[in-house]
C-alpha positions as CSV (number, residue, x, y, z in Angstrom):
1,M,51.1,127.0,19.8
2,F,51.9,129.6,22.3
3,R,52.9,130.1,25.9
4,I,50.7,132.1,27.6
5,N,51.2,133.4,31.1
6,E,47.4,134.6,31.5
7,I,44.5,135.8,29.9
8,F,42.3,138.1,31.8
9,Y,39.5,140.7,31.5
10,S,40.2,144.0,33.2
11,L,40.6,147.7,32.6
12,Q,43.4,149.0,30.6
13,G,45.2,150.8,33.6
14,E,48.0,153.0,31.4
15,G,48.4,155.4,29.1
16,Y,46.0,156.8,26.6
17,Q,43.0,153.9,26.6
18,S,43.1,153.9,30.7
19,G,40.0,152.9,32.1
20,T,38.9,151.2,28.7
21,P,37.9,147.5,29.5
22,A,40.1,144.9,27.4
23,V,41.1,141.3,27.4
24,F,44.6,140.7,28.1
25,V,46.5,138.3,26.7
26,R,49.9,137.9,28.1
27,F,52.7,136.1,26.7
28,S,55.5,134.4,28.3
29,G,59.0,135.1,27.4
30,C,61.0,138.1,26.6
31,N,64.0,139.0,24.8
32,L,65.3,141.5,27.7
33,H,65.9,141.0,31.3
34,C,64.6,144.1,33.4
35,V,65.0,143.8,37.0
36,F,61.5,145.0,37.7
37,C,59.4,142.9,35.4
38,D,56.3,141.6,37.0
39,T,55.8,138.5,34.6
40,Q,56.8,134.8,35.6
41,H,58.2,133.9,32.2
42,Q,58.7,130.4,33.0
43,E,55.0,130.1,34.2
44,G,52.2,129.7,31.8
45,I,50.2,127.2,29.2
46,M,50.8,126.2,25.9
47,M,47.7,127.6,24.2
48,S,46.6,127.5,20.3
49,L,45.8,130.4,18.5
50,Q,41.7,128.9,18.6
51,E,42.4,128.6,22.5
52,I,43.4,132.0,22.8
53,V,40.2,133.1,20.4
54,H,37.9,131.1,22.7
55,E,39.0,132.7,25.7
56,A,38.7,136.0,24.7
57,N,35.2,135.6,23.5
58,K,34.4,135.0,26.8
59,H,34.2,138.6,27.1
60,P,31.9,139.7,24.0
61,I,31.6,143.2,25.5
62,A,35.1,144.0,25.5
63,P,36.3,146.3,22.7
64,L,39.9,145.6,23.0
65,V,42.4,143.1,22.9
66,V,45.7,143.8,24.4
67,L,48.7,141.7,23.5
68,T,51.5,141.7,26.1
69,G,53.8,140.0,28.1
70,G,56.9,139.6,28.1
71,E,57.3,140.6,24.7
72,P,54.4,139.6,22.4
73,S,56.1,140.6,19.2
74,L,58.6,137.3,19.7
75,F,55.7,135.5,18.9
76,I,52.7,137.1,16.7
77,D,52.7,137.9,12.8
78,E,50.0,139.6,10.4
79,A,48.1,136.1,10.4
80,F,47.9,135.5,14.2
81,V,46.6,139.5,14.4
82,A,44.2,139.0,11.6
83,E,42.7,135.9,12.6
84,L,42.5,137.4,16.4
85,K,40.5,140.3,14.8
86,Q,38.4,138.2,12.4
87,K,37.0,135.7,15.2
88,T,36.8,138.3,18.1
89,G,35.6,141.3,16.2
90,K,37.9,143.6,18.7
91,K,40.4,145.8,18.1
92,I,44.1,144.6,18.8
93,A,46.7,146.5,20.7
94,I,50.3,145.6,21.4
95,E,52.4,146.6,24.5
96,T,56.1,146.1,23.2
97,N,59.6,147.1,24.2
98,G,60.1,147.9,20.4
99,T,63.1,145.7,19.9
100,R,61.7,143.8,17.0
101,P,59.3,144.8,13.8
102,L,55.6,144.7,14.4
103,P,52.9,143.0,12.2
104,A,51.3,146.2,10.2
105,N,47.5,145.0,10.9
106,L,47.8,146.1,14.4
107,D,44.8,148.5,15.7
108,W,46.9,150.4,18.6
109,V,50.7,150.3,19.2
110,T,52.1,151.0,22.7
111,L,55.9,151.3,22.7
112,S,57.7,151.4,26.0
113,P,61.6,151.3,25.6
114,K,63.5,149.7,28.2
115,Y,66.8,150.7,27.7
116,A,66.8,153.1,30.7
117,F,66.8,149.8,32.8
118,E,69.4,147.4,33.8
119,G,68.8,144.5,31.5
120,G,66.9,146.8,29.0
121,G,69.7,147.6,27.1
122,V,70.3,144.3,25.8
123,E,68.8,145.0,22.3
124,P,68.1,148.3,20.7
125,C,64.7,149.8,20.1
126,V,63.9,149.3,16.2
127,L,60.7,150.8,16.5
128,T,60.3,154.8,15.0
129,H,56.4,155.3,15.0
130,C,53.8,154.2,17.5
131,D,50.4,155.5,18.5
132,E,51.8,156.1,22.0
133,L,55.0,156.2,23.7
134,K,54.9,155.0,27.3
135,V,58.1,155.7,29.4
136,V,58.9,154.4,32.7
137,Y,60.6,157.5,34.1
138,L,63.8,157.4,36.4
139,G,65.2,160.6,35.6
140,Q,66.4,160.0,32.3
141,D,67.1,162.3,29.5
142,L,63.7,162.6,27.5
143,A,66.0,163.6,24.3
144,Q,66.8,160.1,23.4
145,Y,63.0,159.5,22.6
146,E,62.7,162.3,20.1
147,N,63.5,160.5,17.1
148,I,60.2,158.1,18.2
149,G,57.1,159.7,16.0
150,A,54.2,158.9,18.4
151,Q,50.5,160.8,18.5
152,Y,50.7,160.7,22.4
153,R,53.8,160.6,24.8
154,F,53.5,159.5,28.4
155,L,55.6,159.4,31.3
156,Q,54.8,156.9,34.4
157,P,56.7,156.9,37.4
158,C,58.6,153.6,38.3
159,F,56.5,151.3,41.0
160,C,58.6,150.0,43.4
161,E,57.5,148.3,46.5
162,D,59.4,150.8,49.0
163,E,56.8,153.8,49.6
164,T,59.5,156.4,50.0
165,Q,61.1,155.3,46.9
166,R,57.7,155.3,44.6
167,K,57.0,158.7,46.1
168,T,60.4,159.8,45.2
169,N,59.7,158.6,41.6
170,M,56.2,159.9,41.6
171,K,57.4,163.4,42.2
172,A,60.3,163.0,39.9
173,C,58.0,162.2,37.3
174,V,55.6,165.0,37.8
175,E,58.4,167.3,37.8
176,A,59.6,166.2,34.4
177,V,56.0,166.4,32.7
178,M,55.7,169.7,33.9
179,L,59.1,170.8,32.7
180,N,58.4,169.0,29.4
181,P,54.8,169.6,28.5
182,G,54.9,167.5,25.3
183,W,54.8,164.9,27.4
184,R,51.6,163.4,29.8
185,L,51.4,161.8,33.3
186,S,50.5,158.1,32.9
187,L,49.4,156.5,36.2
188,Q,49.2,152.6,36.8
189,I,45.4,153.3,37.9
190,H,44.9,149.3,38.2
191,R,47.5,149.4,41.2
192,V,45.7,152.6,42.3
193,L,42.3,150.7,42.4
194,N,43.9,147.6,43.5
195,I,42.2,145.9,40.3
196,P,43.8,142.9,38.2
């Protein structure tokens, strides 16, 4: 059984697959305690893998399932991924903080290290390879990510409720990308478009 915060159908709002329709499976529970986290880890319902498959299959045209959280790597293994893939016919992606090893049969890995944030340095990042590296930017030295192999590297401005700070974060992120062309800008288009 797995504690699931929510399962919903929407568009991927960030990174390389931005704009792709996907079923999001948001797990409750994380090994980090980042101050900006928007997941209520105490909330959620216990679901079996069969129930998760059933919910994902309510959206048969979605090509992708995104495992997110919280930290989904705390709960899944190769058998979980294999069954989800086989019974939905969808590709399986994960969004992870990188503090734990991952099942080898995932189709796409988005690594978003959190050690630049208060509460994010509790456990070190152990992943050294991913499909995309997505860094929430707060002015940190990008050299610290050079040892992570990634096909794509994205900087994303840290979202905050304060509009002035949000604009400051955006400006700093744009400037960082312009100074570091190995990185690309990622925006949270679901926030811009106000979609779930």
